[in-house]
Backbone as a ProteinNet text record, in pm:
[ID]
protein_1_A
[PRIMARY]
XXXXXXXXXXXXXXXXXXXXXXXXXXXXXXXXXXXXXXXXXXXXXXXXXXXXXXXXXXXXXXXXXXXXXXXXXXXXXXXXXXXXXXXXXXXXXXXXXXXXXXXXXXXXXXX
[TERTIARY]
4373	4436.6	4313.9	4227.9	4115.2	4026.5	3997.2	3895.2	4004.2	4127.2	4191.5	4211.3	4154.4	4193	4026.7	3914.2	3793.4	3738.6	3668	3623.6	3747.1	3837.5	3941.1	3979.5	3914.8	3886.5	4045.3	4146	4279.7	4365.5	4323.9	4411.7	4416.3	4537.7	4509.6	4446.9	4353.6	4308.9	4344.1	4396.6	4437.9	4373.3	4281.6	4214.9	4284.8	4344.5	4419.7	4373	4389.2	4345.9	4177	4118.3	3971.5	3907.6	3838.8	3792	3657.4	3645.9	3561.3	3570.5	3571.3	3580.6	3453.3	3496.5	3376.7	3449.2	3331.7	3421	3385.5	3326.8	3319.3	3424.6	3403.1	3504.5	3515.6	3586.1	3571.4	3499.6	3422.9	3314.3	3445.4	3393.7	3469.8	3546.2	3494.8	3572.1	3656.2	3665.2	3759.4	3708.1	3571.7	3491.1	3459.1	3475.3	3461.5	3392.1	3260.2	3145.7	3116.5	3236.9	3222.3	3110.9	3011.5	2935	2925.7	2896.2	2894.3	3002.8	3118.8	3259.1	3242.6	3174.2	3159	3074.2	2958.9	2856.8	2908.3	3003.4	3053.8	3158.4	3247.3	3337	3262.9	3139.4	3037.9	3023.9	2964.7	2906.4	2984.9	3099.9	3219.6	3248.2	3281.4	3354.8	3248.6	3129.8	3064.6	3024.8	3071.4	3056.7	3193.8	3319.8	3429.7	3418.1	3345.3	3335.5	3247.9	3166	3065.5	3176.3	3266	3335.3	3427.7	3477.2	3523	3458.7	3382	3249.5	3247.1	3262.6	3213.1	3316.2	3454.3	3572.6	3678.6	3682.8	3768.8	3882.2	4001.5	4105.8	4160.4	4063.5	4121.5	4246.8	4339.2	4443.8	4535.2	4449.7	4455.4	4349.8	4343.9	4262.4	4329.8	4326.7	4405.9	4320.5	4237.8	4164.3	4264.7	4184.1	4266	4149.6	4217.3	4353.6	4345.5	4457	4492.8	4446.8	4518	4487.1	4460.3	4372.1	4359.7	4484.5	4479.8	4585.9	4542.9	4642	4612.9	4614.5	4490.2	4405.4	4477.6	4527.1	4565.2	4440.9	4320.5	4210.8	4154.1	4103.2	4042	4151.3	4248	4336.6	4300.8	4286.6	4251.3	4108.3	3997.2	3865.4	3777.1	3858.2	3761.1	3896.7	3787.7	3889.8	3869.6	3987.6	3988.8	4000.1	4082.7	4126.4	4057.3	4091.9	4006.8	4070.7	4182.9	4210	4206	4132.8	4131.1	4279	4294.1	4434.5	4376.1	4394.8	4392.2	4495.7	4492.7	4601.8	4649	4597.7	4647.7	4757.9	4697.4	4807.8	4859.1	4825.4	4839.6	4844.6	4748.4	4690.9	4618.8	4655.5	4576.3	4468.7	4336.7	4255.4	4189	4190.3	4099.2	3934.4	3894.7	3770.8	3682.6	3537.1	3460.2	3491.6	3513.2	3540.6	3678.6	3784.1	3896	3850.5	3788.7	3739.8	3677.2	3588.5	3509	3606.7	3706.7	3763.6	3873	3921	3988.3	3931.8	3761.2	3717.3	3692.3	3681.1	3677.7	3790.2	3896.7	4040.3	4063.5	4000.7	4024.4	3926.2	3824.7	3726	3741.1	3797.3	3826.1	3678.7	3596.5	3435	3404.3	3331.3	3240.9	3141.5	3176.7	3081.6	2949.1
8132.7	8072.3	7979.7	7904.9	7865.8	7902.6	8039.3	8111.6	8080.4	8089.4	8073.6	7953.7	7834.5	7709.7	7622.8	7700	7646.2	7652.8	7543.9	7506.2	7543.3	7502.6	7496.5	7333	7342.6	7195.3	7137.9	7258.8	7216.5	7135	7169	7118.2	6981.7	6933.9	6734.9	6724.4	6619	6578.2	6459.3	6418.2	6298.1	6269.5	6180.3	6124.3	6031.3	6048	5974.7	5934.1	5829.8	5794.3	5802	5764.2	5731.5	5629.8	5619.4	5472.4	5468.2	5356.1	5392.8	5270.4	5321.9	5258.9	5186.5	5050.8	4981.7	4892.5	4795.5	4730.7	4579.5	4554.7	4407.4	4317	4226.3	4108.7	4004.8	3905.6	3770.5	3677.3	3631.8	3510.8	3377.7	3293.8	3183.7	3090.3	3116.1	3016.3	3162.8	3248.7	3373.4	3467.6	3418	3537	3675.6	3739.1	3882.6	3969.6	4010.5	4047.2	4189.4	4278.1	4445.4	4489.7	4449.1	4507.4	4671.5	4729	4878.9	4941.4	4865.1	4907.2	4912.1	4805	4786.7	4930.2	4920	5033.2	5170.5	5204.4	5323.9	5343.5	5232.5	5274.7	5279.5	5216.7	5196.1	5341.7	5406.8	5529.2	5631	5612.5	5727.8	5721.2	5606.8	5591.9	5619.5	5587.9	5651.8	5777.3	5874.4	6016.9	6093.9	5994	6052.3	6015	5881	5880.5	6018.4	6045	6168.4	6327.4	6318.6	6420.3	6424.7	6308.7	6297.3	6307.7	6264.6	6282.2	6427.2	6485.7	6646.5	6734.5	6650.6	6697.2	6759.3	6690.6	6722.2	6595.7	6665.7	6564.8	6483.1	6400.3	6290.7	6218.6	6173	6137.7	6040.2	6028.8	5928.8	5887.4	5737.2	5757.1	5626.8	5643.3	5538.6	5537.7	5402.3	5363.1	5367	5376.3	5387.2	5242.1	5143.2	5112.1	4971.3	4946.6	4788.6	4691.4	4723.7	4628.8	4711.3	4632.3	4686	4725.9	4834.2	4874.5	4974	5025.3	5138.3	5265.8	5319.8	5435.9	5546.5	5643.4	5761.9	5778.1	5792.6	5851.4	5727.6	5614.4	5491.9	5419.8	5405.8	5267.6	5147.4	5053	4945.4	4889.3	4972.4	4960.5	4956.7	5049	5058	4985.6	4929.1	4846.7	4914.7	4977.2	5040.7	4956.6	4866	4780.6	4691.4	4648.4	4558.9	4405.9	4402.5	4300.3	4309.8	4176.9	4142.5	4133.9	4191.3	4133.1	4114.5	3990.6	3923	3971.3	4059.5	4129.9	4055.2	3920.3	3832.8	3734.9	3666.5	3609.2	3667.1	3794.6	3852.3	3779.8	3696.1	3621.7	3744.9	3744.8	3834.7	3768.8	3813.9	3734.2	3856.5	3850.2	3942.4	3930.2	4081	4067.1	4071.5	4073.9	4097.4	4176.5	4316.6	4442.6	4406.2	4332.4	4333.3	4277.2	4147.4	4086.3	4175.8	4236.6	4354.4	4463.4	4495.5	4590.7	4543.2	4414.7	4347.9	4346.1	4328.6	4325.2	4461	4553.1	4711.9	4737.2	4696.6	4720.1	4631.5	4496.1	4434.9	4466	4501.5	4549.3	4692.8	4787	4939.9	4989.1	4934	4995.5	4947.6	5037.6	5000	4894.6	4797.6	4658.7	4697.2
11936.3	11856.7	11804.2	11926	11878	11768.3	11772.7	11638.2	11502.8	11521.8	11406.2	11323.9	11398.6	11387.6	11340.6	11420.8	11408	11255.5	11222.2	11063.3	10961.5	10976.2	10886.7	10836.9	10727.5	10689.5	10624.5	10608.5	10534.5	10670.6	10760.3	10885.6	10920.3	10910.3	10939	11071.9	11083.9	11187.8	11287.3	11380.1	11450.5	11563.4	11568.8	11688	11760.5	11908.1	11957.8	12087.1	12157.7	12285.4	12313.5	12204.8	12195.8	12252.1	12348.9	12398.3	12501.4	12547.9	12638.3	12757.2	12867.8	12988.1	13060	13083.9	13157.1	13236.9	13317.6	13425.2	13408.6	13271.6	13202.5	13237.9	13327	13333.8	13260.6	13221.8	13184.1	13219.6	13143.1	13177.9	13239.7	13328.6	13342.8	13244.5	13103.1	13026.3	12954	12985	12959.6	12843.7	12828.2	12686.1	12749.1	12694.5	12732.9	12631.3	12687.7	12596.7	12644.3	12572	12564.2	12450.6	12489.5	12377.6	12373.1	12497.2	12517.4	12438.6	12462.2	12369.2	12241.4	12176.4	12025.1	11985.5	12050.7	12046.9	12016.8	12130.1	12130.8	12033.7	11966.8	11881.8	11766.1	11734.6	11614.2	11579.4	11707.6	11654.7	11637	11690	11693.5	11570.9	11507.4	11377.5	11286.1	11266.9	11185.4	11192.6	11305.1	11291	11228.2	11268.3	11189.5	11057.8	11013.7	10853.6	10791.9	10901.4	10832.5	10822.4	10931.2	10907.7	10755.7	10760.3	10635.3	10491.4	10506.1	10401.1	10337.6	10465.8	10441.8	10425.5	10402.6	10357	10447.7	10591.5	10705.5	10663.4	10672.8	10658.6	10749.3	10801.7	10911	10858.5	10953.4	10874.3	10965.4	11101.3	11158.7	11271.3	11325.6	11437.6	11523.1	11644.3	11759.3	11858.5	11904.8	11976.9	12116.9	12234.2	12343.5	12418	12444.5	12445.2	12387.7	12378	12323.1	12425	12554	12661.3	12803.6	12862.3	13005	13080.8	13151.8	13219.3	13351.8	13392.6	13529.6	13445.4	13506.9	13495.6	13600.8	13553.9	13674.4	13726.4	13711.7	13774.4	13836.5	13768.9	13828.5	13863.8	13845.3	13888.2	13810.4	13872.3	13804.9	13779.6	13812	13831	13704.5	13600.4	13465.4	13373.4	13271.8	13180.9	13063.2	13009.3	12855	12715.9	12752.1	12653	12570	12464.2	12355.3	12394	12471.8	12529.2	12700.2	12727.6	12863.1	12944	13073.5	13123.8	13257.4	13284.4	13448.3	13518.4	13600.5	13673.8	13787.6	13796.9	13936	13811.8	13721.4	13619.9	13531.7	13468.5	13353.2	13210.5	13214	13105.6	13010.6	12896.8	12809.4	12708.3	12709.9	12628.7	12564.3	12433.4	12329	12375	12380.1	12382.3	12272.4	12295.9	12152	12048.5	12153.6	12067.1	11978.3	12013.4	11946.6	11809.2	11820.9	11702.2	11588.3	11684.9	11576	11495.4	11573.1	11537.4	11429.4	11445.7	11344.3	11222.3	11203.1	11079.7	11035.3	11114	11074.7	10982.9	11025.9	10984.3	10866.7	10870.4	10741.1	10610.5	10646.9	10565.4	10515.4	10600.2	10572.5	10557.7	10661	10675.7	10844.3	10888.7	11037.3	10985	11089.8	11062.2	11162.6
[MASK]
+++++++++++++++++++++++++++++++++++++++++++++++++++++++++++++++++++++++++++++++++++++++++++++++++++++++++++++++

């Protein structure tokens, strides 16, 4: 099956649950600087754009995840979300990556 689908540019491509785990916590003021996540997404999306430019039919991209949550392998020790969740109070705070991705969507290009 893999051999039949390799390099077939006509098959639609959907990227799902793509993301970056880190242990970055919120500052006392609630601000979350998840710079490594932005760097990861920027590099990934640039390569995805390259694939589109080469003719691959990328139909969808879905980052993982909107909010920090429980992960089967890492429990609550790693954070995947663009929104920080305080697990004690359940307060949700958008991270720097949230605002960055918001601009990517708004401008339809990687910032």
